N, C-alpha and C positions, 0 to 999 in steps of 0.2 A: 728655660728648663732644659736640662741635658737629656740627650737621647736615652741614656741609661735610666734616668729617673722616669721618663715617660714609659720606658719598657716595664719598670716595676709597677707603675700605675695601672698598666693594663690588667693587672690581676683583679682590679675592681670591676672589670667588665662583667656584664651579664653573660656568662658562658653556660648556656644551657647544656645539660649533659648530652654527650653524643648519643644519637639513636643507635639502635641495635646494629646498624651497618649492613653490609651485603649478606645475602642468604648463605654464601659459603664462607666460613671462617678460615683464616689462615692459621699456620702453626703458631703455637705460643712461644716457641723458642727454636733456634736453629736445630735441625734434626740430625741424628746420627748418620743418616744416609747422605745428607749434604756434606757433612764433615768428611766422611769417607770419600765421597766424590771429589771434594776439593784436593784431598791428598793424592788421589789417583791422577787427577789432571795436572797437579803440580809436578809429580814424578815424571809424567810423560813430557811435560814442557821442559823440564831440566835436561832430559835426554835429547830432546829435539833441538833446543836452543832457538835462536832467531837468525835467519839468513837475511842480513841487511843488504839492501840495494837501493835503487832509485825509489822515490816516493810517488804516490799516485799523482798524475799530472793535474788533476782537478784541485789538488791542495795548493799548488803554486809555490811549493817550497824550493829553496835554492839547492844546488847539488851538494852543498856542504852538509846538508841534513840527509841522513840515510834512514830508510824505512824498512820494516819487515812486518810479519804477522805472527800472532800467537793464537793457538787454537784453544778455545774453552768450551765446556759443555753448555748448551742452552739451559739444561736442568741439571744441577749438581747431584740430585738424587739418582740421576741416570747418566753417569759419566760416559757410557758407551753409546748414548743416543745422539740426537742432533747436535752438531757442533757450530760454533760461531768463530769467525776469524777477526781478531782485534788488530787494528793497525797501530804499530809502535814506531816512534821516531827517535832518532838519537844523533847527538853530536859528541864525539869523543872528547875527553878532557884534553886541554891544551898543554898541560904540564908546564906552562910558562908563567912565572911570577910577574904580574903586571908592574911591580915596583922594582924588580931586579931581573932583567932579561937573561942574566947569566945563570940564574938559579933554576934548577929543575924541580918542579913541585911533584911530590909523590901522589899517585892516584889513590882515591878512596872509594872507587867503585861507581855505581850508578846512583844518581838522584832522580827519583821518579816523581812526577808532578801531576796533580789533578787540579784544573782551574775552577771547578765548581759547576754550578747550574742548578740541578742536574741537567745535562744536555750540552755542556761545554766540551769542546775538543782541546786536548793538550798537545796536539801535533806541532804547534808552533813554538812550544815552550823552549826547545833547544836553542832557538835564535836569541834568547836573552843573554847568552854568553858574549854577545857582541856589545852589550851595554856596559858602560864602565862600572856601575854598581855591582855587576855580577861577575866581573872578570876573575876575581880571586876564587870564587866558588867554581867557576868554569875551568879554572886551572887544575882543580883537584878532582872534579867529578865529571863523569859522563852525564850529560844532561839528557834526560829521557822523558818524552811525553807520549801520550797515547790517546786514541779515540775510544772512549768507553763503549760498552755494548749498546747498540742502537744509534750511536752517533756516527754519521757518515765519516769514513767509508767502512765502519765496523758494523755490518749487518744493519743498515739504517732503518729506523722506524719512520712511519708516516701515518698521520691520522686524517689528512684531507689533501685535496689537490693544492699544491703550493700556490697556484694562481689565485686561489680563493682565500689564502691565508691572510694577506694584508687587506683588510676591509677599510677603505678610506674614501672620502673623509667620514669620520664618525663623531657623534656627540660624546660628551664626557660629563654627564650630570652628577653633581655631588649630592643631589636629592632626587634620585630617579623615581619616576612614576611607577605605579603598579604595572601599567602596560609595558613600560620599558623593561622592568624586571622580568616579566613573563617572556618577553622577546629574548632577553639574554639567557634566561634559563633554558628555553627551547634550543638556543644555539649550543649551549653547554651540553645538553643531552645528546644533540646530534653529533657533537664532536666526540663525546665518549663512545657513541655507537660507531663512529668512523674508525676510532682506534681499535675497537674490538673486531670490526669487520675486516680491516686491512691486515692486522697482525695475527688474528685467529688465536688458537690455543697458546701460541708462544708469548702472548702479551703478558701473562701472569709472571713470567720469569725475568722481567725487566724491573729490578728493584735493588735497593741499596745493599742488602745482604749478598746478593749475587755479584754486585759490583765489588764488594770487599773480597769475595772469593776470587774474582777475576784478578784483582790486584795481587793476590798470593800466587796465582799462576804466572802472571807477568814477571814477578820477582824471580820465580824459579827459572823461567825461560831466559832471563838475563844472566843467569849463573850467579846470582847474589845469594850468599848464605843467609844474610839478614837484610831487611829492607830499610833503606834511607828514603824518606818520603816527605814531600811538602804538599799540603792541600790548602786551597783557598776557598772560603765560603762553603758551599756544599761539600767541597773536597775535605773540609775538616770533619764533617760527619762521617764521610767515607773512611777517613783515617781513624776516627774513634772506633768505628765498628771493626776495622782491621785489628786495632790494638786489643780489643776485647776477644776477637776470635783467634788471633794468632800472636799473642804477646811475646812468645819466645822467638818469633821471626823478626822482631823490631830491632833495628840498630839505632836510628835517630828519626824523630818525627817533628815537623814544624806544622803547627796549626795556625793559619793566617786568616783572621776575620771569621769568628767561630759561630757556627750554627749551634743553638742550644740543643744538646743531645738528650735532655730529659724526655723519657718516653711519653709523658703526658703532654709534651709540647709539639711532638712530631705528628702531623705537620700543620694541622688546623690552627692551633693556638700560636705557633711560631709566626704564621702569616698574619694573624690579628695584631700581634705585637710589632711585627715589621711595619704594618700600616701606621701604627701610632708613632713609631720612631721616625718614619719619613716625614711626618708633619713637623717635627722638630728640626729636621735637616732642611726642609723647605723654608722654614723660618730663618735658619742660618743664611741660606742663599739670598733670601729677600733682604735681610739686613745688610749683607755685603753689597748688593745692588744699590741699596739706599745710601750706603757710605760713598758710593761712586756715582751719585746722581749727576755730578758735573760731567761725567763721561757719557752716561747712558740716558739721562733725562727721564727716568722711570718713576721718580719720586724720591724724597729724602727721608721717608720712613717706610718701615716694612708694610704698613697698611696702605700707603700710597702705591708701593710696588705691586701689592696684591690687586689694587684697583686697576693698574695698568695691565696686569696679566688677565684679569677678568674682562677688561675692555677688548683685548686681543681675542680672547676666546669667543666673546659675543660676535665680533666681526667675522671670525672664521666660521661660526655657525651659519651666518647669513650668506657668506661668500667664501668658500674654501680657497686658501692660497694655492695657486698653481693647479687648482682642481683636485688636489690630493690631500691638503693639510687642513683638517678640521680641528675641533677642540680636543678630541682624543689624541691626535697626532701631536698637538702642542703639549698636552700633558705628558705624553710618552717621552718627548724630547727633554722636557724639564725634569722628569723622573730620573733619567740617566745622569743628569747633573747632580742628583742627590747621591749617586754612587761615587762620582769622581769630580772633585772640585776643579780639576783642570778644565772641565767643560764650562765653568761659570762665565768666564769672559765671552766665550763664543755664544752661549745661549743668551746672555744679556744683550749682546750686540744684535743678535737676530731679532729679539723681541723689540728692541729699540728701533731697529731699521723698519720692521713691519709697521709699527705704529706711526712712523714717519712717512710711510707710503712705499717702502721698498720691501716686497715679500721675498726676494731672492734668497737671502741668507737663511730664512726660516724654512723655505722649501728645500734648500740644500740639506739642512740638518734634520728635518722632520718628514720629508716627503717620501713617497713610495719608493721602495728599493727596486733594484734590478731583478729580473727573473731568477738569476743565479742566487742573488741574496735572499729572495723569497724562499727558494728551495732550502737553503741552509737554515733560515729562521724557522720554517715549518718543521724541519727535522729536529732542530733543537727543542722547539716547544713540545713536539710529540714525546720526546724522551723525558723532558721535564715533567710532563703530565703523567706519563706512565709510571715513572719512578715514584713521584710523590703520592699518586693515587694508590699504587700497589703497596707502599711502605707501611700504611697505617690505616686505622679506621677514620672515617670522615662522617660528618652529619649527612644523612641521606634525605632529610626533610628540608626543603628550601626555607621554611619558616624559621629554622634555627639560624641559618646564614643571615636571613633578613633581619631578625631581631638583634643578633649580636652586632652586625655591621651598621645597622641604622643607628644604634646607640653610639658606636665608635665614631661614625662619620660626623656626629655633632661636634666633636672636638678634634677630629683628624680627617678632614674632608679630602685632602689632596690626593691620597693614594688608596683610600679604603675601598671604594667600589671597583676601581680598576683591578685591585688585587682579588676581589671577589670573582670578577668575570674570568680572570686568569685561571683560578683554581676550581671554579664551580663544576667542571666536568667530573671532579672526584665525587660529587654527590650522586652521580648517575653511572658510576663505574661498574663494569660488568665482571671484571676479574676479581678473584679472591684477594683479600688484603693480608699482608704480613702483620705481625705484632712487633712494634719497635723493640730492639734489643736494649736492655738496661746496662749501659756501659759503666763498669766500675773495675778498677785495677787496684789491688792492694800493694803495700810496700814490697819492693823487690820483684814484683810480677812483670814490671815493664821498665826499660831503661828511662832515664830522665828525658822529658820532652819539653819543647818550647812552644808556648802559646803567645800569639801576637794579636793585638786588638787596638783599634782606634776607639776612643772613648765615646765619640758621637756617631759612630757608624750606624746607619739606619738599616741597611740591608741585612746585617746580622748584629742586632743590638748587643750592647756590651755585656749584659747579664749572661749571654751565652758563653762568653769567655770565662767568666767567673764560675759558671756551672761546670764547664769542662775541666778547668783547673782543679776543682774540688774532686772530680770523678777519677782523674788520672793521678795516682799517687806519684810524687816526685816531679810533677810538671811545675814549670815556672811561667808566670805571666808577665809579659812586657807590654805596657800600655802606652800608646801615643796619646797624651793628654789633649783635651780640647780640640781634637781633630776628628774628621768624619769620613775620610777617604776609605773606600772599601777595598781591602787588599793593600797591605803596607810593606810587605817584605820586598827588599830590593828596590824600593822606591826612592822618594826624595828626602827621607829622614835618615841622616847619617848615624844617629844614635841607634835607631831600630836596626839599621844594617850592620852596625858593629856587634850587636847581640846575635844577629843571624849568623854572621861569619864566625864569631867565637864558638857558637854551638856546632855549626856544620863542619867547620874546619878543625876544631880542637876538642869538640865534645864538652865545651865549657859553658855553664849557665851561671847567672847571678845566684848568689847565696839565698836570695829571697826575691819575691816579686819586685819588679823595677818599673820605672816610668821614664818616658822621654818627652821633652818639650815638643810642642806641635811643629809641624812643617810651616813655613811661611804661607799666608793666604795667597791665592793667585792675584796677580797684578792685573788691573783693568787694561784691556787692549782692544783694538779694533782689527786685529790680525785675522787672517783667513782661518775659518773654523773647520774642525773635523766634521765629517759628513755622517757620523753615526751617533 
């Protein structure tokens, strides 16, 4: 069954009505004060510009990337109050045609990028100009990334000591006991309390509506009359909010791997449907490993591969690999392979090697990260949690989570409970919630936009792309059929890249929704594996 079909099937879940939510209700819609504050901040940013120079040393960026900062209000209703400094990175357009070195390519301004998360940093984005698939775009555009509010080094958020963030080894029960559920609920409540204690009153201002307003201020600081933007994953939701709030400021927008923007989906139901879609993607991976049983020896059917995986998980529960890799670390490593099938050969080899008695590849791929890596991961998770918990109402009674996810886990055990533990702090969140914006643009309100989606993407199931295409008048959807990689722009599919270039470079879209054949499946290999 396709991920998109599983996504639709999740509608049959027992979705108990959300409870009343936190004691303090957020605003029903963006207020006039915030609108005025965004205009004031954008005017100031346009006058100040950005003074680009060297990048923060901790980011490890080459000297070809230049960085600067943009000042935004913590609270847009009080634009003269506390300010945050967002770090922005840029590589200027090369103006060199990669196919004709004698031709000078005219510039088209800045292409601003958000990689998703929430909690992801886009500071590394300008480096994509070195990749062959991006050279034509890099010839015409200044490539601009930024660290959103809360993401280091932009006024970084933290909810706990980074040294305590990676808890390993840990179990990963697909049928957790009541005692285990109580333990994890207590951890989630403590984490939410840590966010409130560390951030204080500022915590309430880290949400998607303010992220969209920040995008408007960055646009103004760059001196761009209108915004050319590409968002991936959560970045598509950010872009959709911007399109609703500032439609006259949009030049071109690319939405790559789309979060469902339906207010009723944000964020609790989106996460339920993501869990279901990952089961389908995990099946894709198991079938691929079974096809290559001669290489990996994990079984020649998906069921046999599942048995091999469960055998490894059982062994790790008894004796963690390298003292750090238990069942939860195994599950986390294989979950990342559900996002990017480039990982498939490396994960398969690590599992095969472990079952043959060599734990080193698995420890390399799933083991505890460095202290520096832990700090970055803790910061990213803090921003993810703050934004998603602040953005919308969540069930505040654990019985709702338990009932919905127990039912879901019967048919989608791979990711369901891990997703619960990731998001459960939102049940105990102390800051007031926003009400999700109902994104809709009518004919002529917004320039034509490009929506990209892989049909079997699990992280952002395909129905999200269909929903956004319906909500943004004039948008066109390009689908990579029978593929599941998360984030397809500028990747391995030449057909997708052709549509991306035609739109960004010429403003040209297909006359109607289009599709591309899938990229080739990864080839089995025993090559050295990535470590993340």
